[in-house]
C-alpha positions in Angstrom: 47.8 77.0 14.7 51.2 75.9 15.7 52.4 76.0 12.0 51.3 79.6 11.7 53.0 80.6 14.9 56.3 79.2 13.7 55.9 80.9 10.4 55.2 84.2 12.1 58.4 83.9 14.2 60.5 83.0 11.1 59.2 86.1 9.4 60.0 88.3 12.4 63.5 86.9 12.5 64.0 87.4 8.8 62.7 91.0 9.1 65.1 91.7 12.0 68.1 90.3 10.1 67.3 92.3 7.0 66.9 95.5 9.0 70.3 94.9 10.6 71.9 94.3 7.2 70.3 97.4 5.7 71.5 99.5 8.6 75.0 98.1 8.3 75.1 98.8 4.5 73.9 102.3 5.0 76.6 102.9 7.6 79.2 101.6 5.1 77.8 103.9 2.4 78.4 106.9 4.7 75.0 107.4 6.3 73.9 106.3 9.8 70.1 105.7 9.4 69.6 105.4 13.1 70.5 109.1 13.8 70.2 110.5 10.2 73.7 111.8 10.2 76.7 111.1 7.9 79.1 108.6 9.3 82.8 109.5 9.7 84.9 109.7 6.5 88.4 110.7 5.6 90.6 112.2 8.3 88.0 112.0 11.1 87.5 108.3 10.3 91.2 107.7 10.2 91.7 109.4 13.6 88.8 107.3 15.1 90.0 104.0 13.6 93.6 104.7 14.7 92.5 105.3 18.3 91.5 101.6 18.3 94.9 100.5 16.9 97.8 99.6 19.2 100.1 101.3 16.6 98.3 104.7 16.4 101.1 106.7 14.8 101.8 104.1 12.1 98.1 103.7 11.6 97.6 107.4 10.9 100.6 107.6 8.7 99.6 104.6 6.6 95.9 105.4 6.3 96.7 109.0 5.4 99.2 108.0 2.7 96.8 107.8 -0.3 96.4 111.4 -1.5 93.4 110.4 -3.7 91.4 108.1 -1.4 92.4 109.0 2.2 90.7 112.5 2.3 87.2 111.0 1.7 87.8 107.3 2.6 85.3 105.0 4.1 86.2 101.9 6.1 86.6 99.6 3.0 88.9 102.2 1.4 91.0 102.4 4.6 91.2 98.6 4.7 92.5 98.5 1.1 95.0 101.3 1.7 96.4 99.4 4.7 96.6 96.2 2.7 98.4 97.8 -0.2 100.9 99.3 2.3 101.4 95.8 3.8 101.9 94.3 0.4 104.6 96.9 -0.4 106.3 96.0 2.9 106.1 92.3 2.0 107.7 93.1 -1.4 110.5 94.9 0.4 111.1 91.9 2.7 111.1 89.7 -0.4 113.7 91.9 -2.1 115.9 91.8 1.0 115.6 88.0 1.3 116.6 87.5 -2.3 119.7 89.7 -1.8 120.7 87.8 1.4 120.1 84.4 -0.2 122.8 85.3 -2.8 125.3 86.3 -0.2 128.0 83.6 -0.3 129.4 84.8 3.0 126.3 83.6 4.9 126.2 80.2 6.5 124.3 77.6 4.3 121.8 77.0 7.1 120.9 80.7 7.2 120.7 80.8 3.4 118.2 77.8 3.6 116.2 79.6 6.3 116.1 82.7 4.0 115.0 80.6 1.1 112.2 79.1 3.3 111.3 82.6 4.4 111.2 83.8 0.8 108.5 81.2 0.0 106.5 82.2 3.0 106.6 85.9 2.1 105.4 85.0 -1.4 102.5 83.2 0.3 101.8 86.3 2.4 101.8 88.5 -0.6 99.3 86.2 -2.3 97.1 86.2 0.8 97.1 90.0 0.9 95.9 90.0 -2.7 93.2 87.5 -1.7 92.2 89.7 1.2 91.7 92.7 -1.1 89.7 90.5 -3.5 87.5 89.3 -0.5 86.9 92.9 0.6 85.9 94.0 -3.0 83.1 91.4 -2.9 82.1 92.4 0.7 83.3 89.1 2.2 84.8 90.4 5.4 84.9 86.9 7.0 87.1 85.6 4.2 89.2 88.8 4.4 89.9 88.0 8.1 90.9 84.5 7.2 93.4 85.6 4.5 94.8 88.2 6.9 95.4 85.7 9.6 97.0 83.4 7.0 99.4 86.2 5.9 100.4 86.7 9.6 101.0 83.0 10.0 103.2 83.1 6.9 105.4 85.9 8.2 105.6 84.1 11.6 106.9 81.0 9.8 109.4 83.2 7.9 110.7 84.6 11.2 111.0 81.2 12.7 113.2 80.0 9.8 115.8 82.8 10.5 117.8 82.9 13.7 117.8 86.2 15.7 115.4 89.1 15.7 117.6 92.1 14.9 118.3 91.5 11.2 116.7 93.5 8.5 114.1 90.9 7.7 112.9 90.6 11.3 112.6 94.3 11.7 110.6 94.6 8.5 108.4 91.6 9.4 107.6 93.3 12.7 106.3 96.3 10.7 104.4 93.9 8.4 102.6 92.5 11.5 101.6 96.0 12.6 100.3 96.8 9.1 98.3 93.6 9.1 96.9 94.3 12.5 95.7 97.7 11.3 93.9 95.9 8.5 92.5 93.4 10.9 91.2 96.2 13.2 89.5 97.9 10.2 88.0 94.6 9.0 86.5 94.1 12.4 84.9 97.5 12.1 83.6 96.5 8.6 81.9 93.5 10.2 80.5 95.6 13.1 80.5 99.3 12.2 78.5 100.2 15.2 81.8 100.0 17.3 82.7 103.4 15.9 
């Protein structure tokens, strides 16, 4: 009798987990099965997501930037849009770092800091690509890890350069905001009922 009771509770637990996953997948596909209505998409989703972001104006600007995907985007689309925007920003930082490294008028210690920064930015770019790959296979937990690693890389970059008003520091602050937008969206992918 005790064995059958345990089996019963295991089956109940499995059914509850499968129901939760099914509902979450339906929400991601654009339908909320709990109320039978379509979930938010496109501009209305962008506005809702960006109310949860500390950088609302930048969030709306970034998530609305893709003329093909933004108008009908779901959460995964928005995450990828924000990550591509962050990757472009990282490329811009990398270009600026390369230019500054070659400036013979800079102190050698600053040039070394810039070289270290350049390596960290390359890591951040790679981690953003890994984040997109993780999202493509619905691995939001891995995506969150890669995003945090990209943020750590840019923090290390900033620490290797003195001051906080140079072009790299300004762009890295924007990079952080872009990554934080992606993190907020990824949290919604993990728990879409927050919307």
